C-alpha positions as YAML, in Angstrom:
chain: A
units: angstrom
residues:
- id: 1
  name: MET
  ca: [112.22, 108.88, 94.98]
- id: 2
  name: ARG
  ca: [108.61, 108.42, 94.37]
- id: 3
  name: HIS
  ca: [106.93, 104.98, 95.70]
- id: 4
  name: ASN
  ca: [104.40, 103.62, 93.72]
- id: 5
  name: PHE
  ca: [101.70, 101.98, 94.95]
- id: 6
  name: GLY
  ca: [99.15, 102.13, 92.64]
- id: 7
  name: ALA
  ca: [96.74, 100.35, 91.89]
- id: 8
  name: GLY
  ca: [96.92, 99.50, 87.86]
- id: 9
  name: PRO
  ca: [98.43, 100.20, 85.37]
- id: 10
  name: CYS
  ca: [101.83, 99.81, 88.26]
- id: 11
  name: ILE
  ca: [105.13, 99.96, 88.39]
- id: 12
  name: LEU
  ca: [107.54, 97.97, 86.05]
- id: 13
  name: PRO
  ca: [111.03, 97.87, 86.72]
- id: 14
  name: GLN
  ca: [113.39, 100.88, 85.72]
- id: 15
  name: GLU
  ca: [115.36, 98.62, 83.30]
- id: 16
  name: VAL
  ca: [112.23, 97.49, 81.29]
- id: 17
  name: PHE
  ca: [110.92, 101.84, 81.10]
- id: 18
  name: LYS
  ca: [114.81, 102.09, 79.51]
- id: 19
  name: GLN
  ca: [115.03, 98.77, 77.26]
- id: 20
  name: ALA
  ca: [111.44, 99.77, 75.94]
- id: 21
  name: SER
  ca: [112.23, 103.62, 75.22]
- id: 22
  name: GLN
  ca: [114.99, 102.89, 73.23]
- id: 23
  name: ALA
  ca: [112.97, 100.62, 71.30]
- id: 24
  name: VAL
  ca: [110.37, 103.06, 70.57]
- id: 25
  name: LEU
  ca: [113.30, 105.15, 69.26]
- id: 26
  name: ASP
  ca: [115.55, 102.16, 67.47]
- id: 27
  name: PHE
  ca: [113.80, 99.15, 67.59]
- id: 28
  name: LYS
  ca: [115.46, 98.06, 64.11]
- id: 29
  name: ASP
  ca: [117.49, 99.99, 61.86]
- id: 30
  name: GLY
  ca: [116.29, 102.67, 62.55]
- id: 31
  name: LEU
  ca: [113.07, 101.93, 63.14]
- id: 32
  name: SER
  ca: [110.39, 102.31, 66.03]
- id: 33
  name: ILE
  ca: [108.58, 99.56, 67.57]
- id: 34
  name: LEU
  ca: [105.63, 101.36, 67.49]
- id: 35
  name: GLU
  ca: [106.16, 101.60, 63.62]
- id: 36
  name: ILE
  ca: [107.21, 97.83, 62.45]
- id: 37
  name: SER
  ca: [104.93, 95.21, 60.85]
- id: 38
  name: HIS
  ca: [103.49, 92.67, 63.60]
- id: 39
  name: ARG
  ca: [104.24, 90.44, 60.54]
- id: 40
  name: THR
  ca: [108.20, 90.84, 60.44]
- id: 41
  name: PRO
  ca: [110.44, 88.14, 61.57]
- id: 42
  name: GLU
  ca: [111.50, 90.54, 64.00]
- id: 43
  name: PHE
  ca: [108.29, 90.82, 65.33]
- id: 44
  name: GLU
  ca: [107.21, 87.54, 65.41]
- id: 45
  name: GLY
  ca: [110.35, 86.83, 67.32]
- id: 46
  name: VAL
  ca: [109.05, 88.77, 70.18]
- id: 47
  name: VAL
  ca: [105.85, 87.16, 70.28]
- id: 48
  name: GLU
  ca: [107.94, 83.52, 70.56]
- id: 49
  name: GLU
  ca: [110.32, 84.50, 73.06]
- id: 50
  name: ALA
  ca: [106.82, 86.08, 75.08]
- id: 51
  name: GLY
  ca: [104.88, 82.88, 74.51]
- id: 52
  name: LYS
  ca: [107.48, 80.63, 75.83]
- id: 53
  name: LEU
  ca: [108.63, 82.98, 78.73]
- id: 54
  name: VAL
  ca: [104.95, 82.37, 79.90]
- id: 55
  name: LYS
  ca: [105.06, 78.53, 79.75]
- id: 56
  name: GLU
  ca: [108.97, 78.90, 81.19]
- id: 57
  name: LEU
  ca: [108.37, 80.83, 84.10]
- id: 58
  name: LEU
  ca: [104.75, 78.88, 85.04]
- id: 59
  name: ASN
  ca: [105.71, 75.78, 84.09]
- id: 60
  name: VAL
  ca: [102.87, 75.32, 81.95]
- id: 61
  name: PRO
  ca: [102.49, 72.07, 80.48]
- id: 62
  name: ALA
  ca: [101.95, 70.70, 77.01]
- id: 63
  name: GLY
  ca: [98.10, 71.06, 75.21]
- id: 64
  name: TYR
  ca: [98.02, 74.79, 76.61]
- id: 65
  name: SER
  ca: [97.86, 77.41, 74.00]
- id: 66
  name: VAL
  ca: [99.02, 81.40, 75.41]
- id: 67
  name: LEU
  ca: [97.06, 83.97, 73.91]
- id: 68
  name: PHE
  ca: [98.16, 87.53, 73.38]
- id: 69
  name: LEU
  ca: [94.51, 89.28, 72.99]
- id: 70
  name: GLN
  ca: [93.01, 92.90, 74.01]
- id: 71
  name: GLY
  ca: [90.14, 94.42, 75.30]
- id: 72
  name: GLY
  ca: [91.16, 94.03, 79.28]
- id: 73
  name: ALA
  ca: [90.13, 90.84, 81.89]
- id: 74
  name: SER
  ca: [87.11, 92.43, 81.31]
- id: 75
  name: LEU
  ca: [86.56, 91.73, 77.47]
- id: 76
  name: GLN
  ca: [86.77, 88.00, 78.91]
- id: 77
  name: PHE
  ca: [84.36, 88.47, 81.54]
- id: 78
  name: ALA
  ca: [81.89, 87.70, 78.01]
- id: 79
  name: MET
  ca: [84.54, 85.17, 75.82]
- id: 80
  name: VAL
  ca: [84.42, 82.73, 78.86]
- id: 81
  name: PRO
  ca: [81.14, 81.88, 78.49]
- id: 82
  name: MET
  ca: [80.65, 82.35, 74.70]
- id: 83
  name: ASN
  ca: [83.41, 79.78, 74.31]
- id: 84
  name: LEU
  ca: [82.88, 77.35, 77.32]
- id: 85
  name: LEU
  ca: [79.18, 77.51, 78.19]
- id: 86
  name: PRO
  ca: [76.53, 75.22, 75.72]
- id: 87
  name: GLU
  ca: [73.23, 76.23, 75.38]
- id: 88
  name: GLY
  ca: [70.99, 75.14, 78.40]
- id: 89
  name: GLN
  ca: [73.75, 74.58, 80.56]
- id: 90
  name: THR
  ca: [74.16, 76.16, 84.13]
- id: 91
  name: ALA
  ca: [78.39, 77.53, 84.50]
- id: 92
  name: SER
  ca: [78.95, 77.83, 88.36]
- id: 93
  name: TYR
  ca: [80.85, 81.16, 89.87]
- id: 94
  name: LEU
  ca: [82.48, 81.94, 93.05]
- id: 95
  name: GLU
  ca: [81.78, 85.57, 94.27]
- id: 96
  name: THR
  ca: [83.86, 87.24, 95.83]
- id: 97
  name: GLY
  ca: [84.41, 91.09, 94.38]
- id: 98
  name: VAL
  ca: [83.03, 93.76, 92.10]
- id: 99
  name: TRP
  ca: [85.36, 91.74, 89.03]
- id: 100
  name: ALA
  ca: [83.33, 88.24, 89.72]
- id: 101
  name: ASN
  ca: [80.34, 90.01, 90.12]
- id: 102
  name: LYS
  ca: [80.91, 91.72, 86.46]
- id: 103
  name: ALA
  ca: [82.01, 88.83, 85.31]
- id: 104
  name: ILE
  ca: [78.40, 87.10, 86.27]
- id: 105
  name: LYS
  ca: [76.48, 89.39, 85.01]
- id: 106
  name: GLU
  ca: [78.33, 88.67, 81.54]
- id: 107
  name: VAL
  ca: [76.78, 84.71, 81.22]
- id: 108
  name: ALA
  ca: [72.96, 86.12, 81.31]
- id: 109
  name: ASN
  ca: [73.67, 87.05, 77.69]
- id: 110
  name: PHE
  ca: [74.80, 82.96, 76.54]
- id: 111
  name: GLY
  ca: [73.18, 81.43, 79.81]
- id: 112
  name: THR
  ca: [73.08, 80.12, 83.30]
- id: 113
  name: ALA
  ca: [75.17, 81.76, 86.48]
- id: 114
  name: ASN
  ca: [75.22, 79.91, 89.68]
- id: 115
  name: ILE
  ca: [76.91, 81.80, 92.67]
- id: 116
  name: VAL
  ca: [77.73, 78.78, 94.38]
- id: 117
  name: ALA
  ca: [79.29, 81.32, 97.91]
- id: 118
  name: SER
  ca: [79.63, 84.96, 97.97]
- id: 119
  name: SER
  ca: [80.74, 87.41, 100.32]
- id: 120
  name: LYS
  ca: [79.02, 90.13, 99.20]
- id: 121
  name: SER
  ca: [76.65, 90.60, 102.51]
- id: 122
  name: SER
  ca: [80.24, 91.15, 104.34]
- id: 123
  name: ASN
  ca: [81.63, 94.04, 101.90]
- id: 124
  name: TYR
  ca: [83.71, 90.48, 100.30]
- id: 125
  name: THR
  ca: [86.12, 90.85, 103.13]
- id: 126
  name: PHE
  ca: [86.93, 86.99, 102.78]
- id: 127
  name: VAL
  ca: [87.55, 84.20, 99.89]
- id: 128
  name: PRO
  ca: [83.78, 81.45, 100.55]
- id: 129
  name: LYS
  ca: [85.22, 78.45, 101.36]
- id: 130
  name: GLU
  ca: [82.30, 76.21, 102.70]
- id: 131
  name: TYR
  ca: [80.65, 75.29, 99.29]
- id: 132
  name: SER
  ca: [80.24, 72.49, 96.81]
- id: 133
  name: ILE
  ca: [80.51, 72.85, 92.83]
- id: 134
  name: PRO
  ca: [77.60, 71.31, 90.73]
- id: 135
  name: GLU
  ca: [79.08, 67.85, 88.68]
- id: 136
  name: ASP
  ca: [77.00, 68.95, 86.17]
- id: 137
  name: SER
  ca: [78.56, 72.87, 85.73]
- id: 138
  name: ALA
  ca: [80.18, 73.59, 82.32]
- id: 139
  name: TYR
  ca: [82.94, 74.97, 84.10]
- id: 140
  name: PHE
  ca: [83.33, 76.98, 87.65]
- id: 141
  name: HIS
  ca: [84.58, 80.53, 87.49]
- id: 142
  name: CYS
  ca: [86.58, 82.32, 90.31]
- id: 143
  name: THR
  ca: [88.66, 85.36, 90.50]
- id: 144
  name: SER
  ca: [92.25, 84.45, 92.12]
- id: 145
  name: ASN
  ca: [92.97, 88.05, 93.52]
- id: 146
  name: ASN
  ca: [90.69, 91.16, 94.84]
- id: 147
  name: THR
  ca: [92.16, 93.97, 93.79]
- id: 148
  name: ILE
  ca: [89.63, 96.59, 96.00]
- id: 149
  name: TYR
  ca: [88.99, 94.63, 99.18]
- id: 150
  name: GLY
  ca: [92.74, 93.05, 99.19]
- id: 151
  name: THR
  ca: [91.59, 89.41, 99.77]
- id: 152
  name: GLU
  ca: [93.19, 86.55, 97.84]
- id: 153
  name: MET
  ca: [92.37, 82.63, 97.05]
- id: 154
  name: PHE
  ca: [95.63, 80.55, 98.05]
- id: 155
  name: SER
  ca: [93.71, 77.06, 97.19]
- id: 156
  name: LEU
  ca: [91.58, 76.16, 94.69]
- id: 157
  name: PRO
  ca: [88.49, 73.74, 95.76]
- id: 158
  name: GLU
  ca: [88.57, 69.73, 94.86]
- id: 159
  name: THR
  ca: [85.93, 69.45, 91.56]
- id: 160
  name: LYS
  ca: [85.69, 67.72, 88.26]
- id: 161
  name: VAL
  ca: [84.35, 70.32, 86.23]
- id: 162
  name: PRO
  ca: [86.72, 72.44, 84.63]
- id: 163
  name: VAL
  ca: [88.19, 75.59, 86.26]
- id: 164
  name: VAL
  ca: [88.92, 79.12, 85.10]
- id: 165
  name: CYS
  ca: [90.27, 81.61, 86.83]
- id: 166
  name: ASP
  ca: [90.91, 85.08, 86.56]
- id: 167
  name: MET
  ca: [94.46, 85.84, 87.98]
- id: 168
  name: SER
  ca: [94.41, 89.67, 86.45]
- id: 169
  name: SER
  ca: [96.49, 90.48, 90.16]
- id: 170
  name: ASP
  ca: [98.24, 88.24, 91.42]
- id: 171
  name: ILE
  ca: [99.73, 86.04, 87.86]
- id: 172
  name: MET
  ca: [103.23, 85.69, 88.10]
- id: 173
  name: SER
  ca: [103.50, 86.55, 91.67]
- id: 174
  name: ARG
  ca: [103.79, 83.39, 93.14]
- id: 175
  name: VAL
  ca: [104.34, 79.37, 92.10]
- id: 176
  name: ILE
  ca: [100.93, 77.82, 90.82]
- id: 177
  name: ASP
  ca: [100.21, 74.16, 89.37]
- id: 178
  name: VAL
  ca: [98.72, 75.44, 85.54]
- id: 179
  name: ALA
  ca: [97.37, 71.34, 85.56]
- id: 180
  name: GLN
  ca: [94.87, 73.01, 88.16]
- id: 181
  name: TYR
  ca: [92.85, 75.22, 85.60]
- id: 182
  name: ASP
  ca: [91.49, 74.61, 82.33]
- id: 183
  name: LEU
  ca: [91.71, 78.78, 81.31]
- id: 184
  name: ILE
  ca: [93.29, 81.52, 83.26]
- id: 185
  name: TYR
  ca: [92.61, 85.00, 82.44]
- id: 186
  name: ALA
  ca: [94.95, 88.34, 83.36]
- id: 187
  name: GLY
  ca: [94.88, 91.74, 82.40]
- id: 188
  name: ALA
  ca: [98.84, 92.44, 81.78]
- id: 189
  name: GLN
  ca: [98.89, 95.78, 83.74]
- id: 190
  name: LYS
  ca: [99.63, 94.24, 86.98]
- id: 191
  name: ASN
  ca: [102.70, 92.01, 86.77]
- id: 192
  name: ILE
  ca: [103.23, 91.15, 82.94]
- id: 193
  name: GLY
  ca: [103.28, 94.73, 81.03]
- id: 194
  name: PRO
  ca: [101.55, 97.93, 80.37]
- id: 195
  name: ALA
  ca: [97.69, 98.26, 79.50]
- id: 196
  name: GLY
  ca: [96.29, 97.51, 76.57]
- id: 197
  name: LEU
  ca: [97.84, 93.72, 76.83]
- id: 198
  name: THR
  ca: [95.84, 90.42, 77.46]
- id: 199
  name: VAL
  ca: [96.92, 86.84, 78.34]
- id: 200
  name: VAL
  ca: [95.12, 83.61, 78.35]
- id: 201
  name: ILE
  ca: [96.56, 80.64, 79.08]
- id: 202
  name: VAL
  ca: [93.78, 78.12, 77.96]
- id: 203
  name: LYS
  ca: [93.86, 74.39, 77.69]
- id: 204
  name: ASP
  ca: [93.64, 73.15, 73.56]
- id: 205
  name: GLU
  ca: [91.02, 70.31, 74.83]
- id: 206
  name: ILE
  ca: [88.16, 72.43, 75.81]
- id: 207
  name: LEU
  ca: [88.06, 74.45, 72.66]
- id: 208
  name: GLY
  ca: [85.51, 74.55, 70.34]
- id: 209
  name: LYS
  ca: [82.87, 72.67, 72.06]
- id: 210
  name: SER
  ca: [80.18, 75.52, 72.92]
- id: 211
  name: GLY
  ca: [77.97, 74.48, 69.93]
- id: 212
  name: ARG
  ca: [77.54, 78.25, 69.21]
- id: 213
  name: LYS
  ca: [78.71, 80.33, 66.03]
- id: 214
  name: ILE
  ca: [81.29, 82.75, 68.01]
- id: 215
  name: PRO
  ca: [82.70, 85.75, 66.26]
- id: 216
  name: SER
  ca: [86.23, 85.17, 64.97]
- id: 217
  name: MET
  ca: [87.21, 88.20, 66.94]
- id: 218
  name: LEU
  ca: [86.10, 86.41, 69.95]
- id: 219
  name: ASP
  ca: [86.92, 82.83, 69.62]
- id: 220
  name: TYR
  ca: [89.61, 81.72, 71.06]
- id: 221
  name: LYS
  ca: [89.89, 78.70, 69.13]
- id: 222
  name: VAL
  ca: [90.54, 81.45, 65.83]
- id: 223
  name: HIS
  ca: [93.30, 82.69, 67.85]
- id: 224
  name: ALA
  ca: [94.89, 80.00, 69.19]
- id: 225
  name: GLU
  ca: [95.46, 78.56, 65.74]
- id: 226
  name: GLY
  ca: [96.54, 81.85, 64.42]
- id: 227
  name: GLY
  ca: [99.13, 82.05, 67.23]
- id: 228
  name: SER
  ca: [97.91, 85.26, 68.16]
- id: 229
  name: MET
  ca: [98.11, 87.24, 64.84]
- id: 230
  name: TYR
  ca: [94.36, 86.42, 63.96]
- id: 231
  name: ASN
  ca: [94.77, 90.80, 63.72]
- id: 232
  name: THR
  ca: [96.87, 93.23, 64.40]
- id: 233
  name: PRO
  ca: [98.05, 92.27, 67.81]
- id: 234
  name: PRO
  ca: [99.17, 94.88, 71.01]
- id: 235
  name: VAL
  ca: [102.19, 95.84, 69.31]
- id: 236
  name: PHE
  ca: [104.32, 97.70, 72.36]
- id: 237
  name: SER
  ca: [102.94, 95.85, 75.06]
- id: 238
  name: ILE
  ca: [103.36, 92.59, 73.92]
- id: 239
  name: TYR
  ca: [106.88, 94.17, 73.70]
- id: 240
  name: VAL
  ca: [107.16, 95.80, 76.83]
- id: 241
  name: ALA
  ca: [106.07, 92.01, 78.12]
- id: 242
  name: MET
  ca: [108.25, 90.47, 76.85]
- id: 243
  name: LEU
  ca: [111.15, 92.76, 78.77]
- id: 244
  name: ASN
  ca: [109.43, 92.90, 81.83]
- id: 245
  name: LEU
  ca: [108.71, 88.25, 81.32]
- id: 246
  name: ARG
  ca: [113.32, 88.23, 80.72]
- id: 247
  name: TRP
  ca: [113.24, 90.48, 83.95]
- id: 248
  name: LEU
  ca: [111.45, 88.20, 86.16]
- id: 249
  name: LYS
  ca: [113.23, 85.03, 84.78]
- id: 250
  name: SER
  ca: [116.58, 86.91, 85.50]
- id: 251
  name: LYS
  ca: [115.36, 87.49, 89.21]
- id: 252
  name: GLY
  ca: [115.09, 83.21, 89.65]
- id: 253
  name: GLY
  ca: [111.78, 83.20, 88.11]
- id: 254
  name: VAL
  ca: [108.59, 83.07, 90.29]
- id: 255
  name: ALA
  ca: [109.69, 81.24, 93.00]
- id: 256
  name: GLU
  ca: [112.36, 83.69, 94.13]
- id: 257
  name: ILE
  ca: [110.19, 86.61, 93.56]
- id: 258
  name: GLU
  ca: [107.29, 85.04, 95.17]
- id: 259
  name: LYS
  ca: [110.10, 85.05, 98.16]
- id: 260
  name: GLU
  ca: [110.03, 88.88, 98.06]
- id: 261
  name: ASN
  ca: [106.24, 89.12, 98.12]
- id: 262
  name: ILE
  ca: [106.08, 87.45, 101.26]
- id: 263
  name: ALA
  ca: [108.70, 89.55, 102.86]
- id: 264
  name: LYS
  ca: [106.65, 92.58, 101.45]
- id: 265
  name: ALA
  ca: [103.56, 91.99, 102.67]
- id: 266
  name: LYS
  ca: [104.40, 90.85, 105.96]
- id: 267
  name: ALA
  ca: [106.46, 93.64, 106.64]
- id: 268
  name: LEU
  ca: [103.09, 95.89, 105.88]
- id: 269
  name: TYR
  ca: [100.80, 93.96, 108.15]
- id: 270
  name: THR
  ca: [102.92, 93.96, 110.33]
- id: 271
  name: GLU
  ca: [103.09, 97.22, 110.97]
- id: 272
  name: ILE
  ca: [99.31, 97.36, 110.70]
- id: 273
  name: ASP
  ca: [98.13, 95.17, 113.41]
- id: 274
  name: ARG
  ca: [100.95, 96.76, 115.07]
- id: 275
  name: ASN
  ca: [100.39, 100.61, 114.98]
- id: 276
  name: PRO
  ca: [96.83, 101.64, 117.12]
- id: 277
  name: LEU
  ca: [96.47, 103.84, 114.59]
- id: 278
  name: PHE
  ca: [96.06, 101.87, 111.87]
- id: 279
  name: LYS
  ca: [93.68, 98.51, 110.96]
- id: 280
  name: GLY
  ca: [93.25, 96.06, 108.19]
- id: 281
  name: THR
  ca: [90.03, 95.80, 106.82]
- id: 282
  name: CYS
  ca: [90.12, 91.61, 105.73]
- id: 283
  name: ALA
  ca: [90.00, 88.02, 106.80]
- id: 284
  name: VAL
  ca: [93.42, 88.06, 107.93]
- id: 285
  name: GLU
  ca: [94.11, 84.39, 106.25]
- id: 286
  name: ASP
  ca: [92.46, 85.33, 102.81]
- id: 287
  name: ARG
  ca: [95.07, 88.56, 103.17]
- id: 288
  name: SER
  ca: [96.41, 90.15, 99.48]
- id: 289
  name: ARG
  ca: [100.38, 89.92, 98.93]
- id: 290
  name: MET
  ca: [99.48, 91.88, 96.09]
- id: 291
  name: ASN
  ca: [96.64, 94.69, 97.74]
- id: 292
  name: VAL
  ca: [97.23, 95.81, 100.82]
- id: 293
  name: CYS
  ca: [94.12, 97.26, 102.21]
- id: 294
  name: PHE
  ca: [93.71, 99.43, 105.24]
- id: 295
  name: VAL
  ca: [91.69, 101.74, 107.06]
- id: 296
  name: MET
  ca: [92.29, 104.39, 110.22]
- id: 297
  name: GLU
  ca: [90.72, 103.26, 114.12]
- id: 298
  name: ASN
  ca: [90.41, 107.24, 114.09]
- id: 299
  name: PRO
  ca: [88.64, 108.25, 110.00]
- id: 300
  name: GLU
  ca: [89.34, 112.20, 110.60]
- id: 301
  name: LEU
  ca: [93.17, 111.43, 110.80]
- id: 302
  name: GLU
  ca: [92.68, 109.41, 106.78]
- id: 303
  name: LYS
  ca: [93.07, 112.50, 104.99]
- id: 304
  name: PRO
  ca: [95.83, 114.22, 107.20]
- id: 305
  name: PHE
  ca: [97.94, 111.05, 107.02]
- id: 306
  name: LEU
  ca: [97.13, 110.51, 102.74]
- id: 307
  name: LYS
  ca: [98.35, 114.27, 102.86]
- id: 308
  name: PHE
  ca: [101.29, 113.34, 104.65]
- id: 309
  name: ALA
  ca: [102.87, 110.56, 102.91]
- id: 310
  name: GLU
  ca: [102.06, 111.59, 99.53]
- id: 311
  name: GLU
  ca: [104.40, 114.78, 100.65]
- id: 312
  name: ASN
  ca: [106.95, 112.16, 101.13]
- id: 313
  name: GLY
  ca: [107.18, 110.39, 98.29]
- id: 314
  name: ILE
  ca: [104.28, 107.71, 98.61]
- id: 315
  name: GLU
  ca: [101.52, 107.62, 95.42]
- id: 316
  name: GLY
  ca: [98.57, 105.72, 94.75]
- id: 317
  name: ILE
  ca: [97.69, 104.40, 98.47]
- id: 318
  name: LYS
  ca: [94.45, 106.27, 98.11]
- id: 319
  name: GLY
  ca: [91.75, 102.88, 98.34]
- id: 320
  name: HIS
  ca: [89.08, 102.57, 96.11]
- id: 321
  name: ARG
  ca: [86.16, 104.87, 95.95]
- id: 322
  name: SER
  ca: [83.78, 101.59, 96.97]
- id: 323
  name: VAL
  ca: [85.48, 101.07, 99.94]
- id: 324
  name: GLY
  ca: [88.15, 104.11, 100.85]
- id: 325
  name: GLY
  ca: [90.87, 103.73, 103.33]
- id: 326
  name: PHE
  ca: [93.98, 102.34, 101.91]
- id: 327
  name: ARG
  ca: [95.03, 100.53, 99.38]
- id: 328
  name: ALA
  ca: [98.85, 99.57, 98.96]
- id: 329
  name: SER
  ca: [99.62, 97.79, 95.95]
- id: 330
  name: MET
  ca: [102.78, 95.74, 95.63]
- id: 331
  name: TYR
  ca: [103.15, 94.36, 92.61]
- id: 332
  name: ASN
  ca: [106.75, 92.23, 91.51]
- id: 333
  name: ALA
  ca: [108.64, 95.16, 90.18]
- id: 334
  name: LEU
  ca: [107.46, 97.64, 93.79]
- id: 335
  name: PRO
  ca: [111.50, 97.24, 95.85]
- id: 336
  name: ILE
  ca: [110.87, 96.19, 99.93]
- id: 337
  name: THR
  ca: [112.85, 99.64, 100.11]
- id: 338
  name: SER
  ca: [109.43, 101.23, 98.93]
- id: 339
  name: VAL
  ca: [107.46, 99.09, 101.76]
- id: 340
  name: HIS
  ca: [109.91, 100.35, 104.37]
- id: 341
  name: THR
  ca: [109.37, 103.73, 103.47]
- id: 342
  name: LEU
  ca: [105.65, 103.41, 103.50]
- id: 343
  name: ILE
  ca: [106.26, 102.17, 106.68]
- id: 344
  name: GLU
  ca: [108.35, 104.27, 108.63]
- id: 345
  name: LEU
  ca: [105.67, 107.18, 107.76]
- id: 346
  name: MET
  ca: [102.79, 105.49, 109.31]
- id: 347
  name: GLN
  ca: [105.33, 105.06, 113.00]
- id: 348
  name: ILE
  ca: [105.91, 109.31, 112.60]
- id: 349
  name: PHE
  ca: [102.45, 109.82, 111.68]
- id: 350
  name: ALA
  ca: [101.42, 107.60, 115.04]
- id: 351
  name: GLU
  ca: [104.29, 109.07, 117.18]
- id: 352
  name: LYS
  ca: [102.97, 112.58, 115.89]
- id: 353
  name: HIS
  ca: [98.67, 111.53, 116.95]
- id: 354
  name: GLN
  ca: [98.98, 109.28, 119.29]
...
């Protein structure tokens, strides 16, 4: 058995794979999901159900639209200021990792980014907490989970300005109050579905106020008014996302999966802190539940441990090339038995190398 700790595209439930593979062969009347028109009533029903599931699972209030877009979170780095930053105004950004940094760079094409706080000098090993957001900011942007460095932002600062959040790697993993946000965006390939789909949850009242002419494909308002059908959407990715959201609902929803995610993270962090061969890399209070980053006290043992883990069924724990070490990504579909297997291997390796 292989245990997939990959950072993304990530593990999805086996039942979702089976249902999706069947739809590739026969979605309706012998036609594959890959060949049907996105204008058929059947696929329009898929989009409608997927949107309703997002709203139900996250308890999205009235007055928000759920959009199914393309281009990944990286395109959102530009779409956010293009749609929300009027000429001559400033947007405030919290810099907590590479993805936040890339989002900040895109702002220069449309206006000015004010970095209210940054943990860059500490290699993003913590989430800044002591900072203020200017009240004249067009919006405040943050990244809720940092996959490369293993930090997670569990609370928002108090502010009266609109809040925008890149929630790509922890959306659907824990309960959030959507009403605290004006726009949430997420690449789907962590907890929602396969790569190729981007989900945006946006408060309708903030749209259409930038004062600039926006290309139709990059205008949130156009996509909201078109029901995510302005152009041909990523049909298969939306379908698989719908299946995965059905699975999440059947598990008891976000509140129940959060309990499982807490248990998985607690088990692995406990072993990292207990085992003399390993150590965590970020501030304890900011440790991510989704991406557990750690190194070895003796760096010379890292390659042997990686080889040992891979030989025993562990996939995807090599750390990002920019930080090294290890990263165990534990998204919703990863069973806790896989975490227990990794822990057991860490213990066996420690016994052999102490």
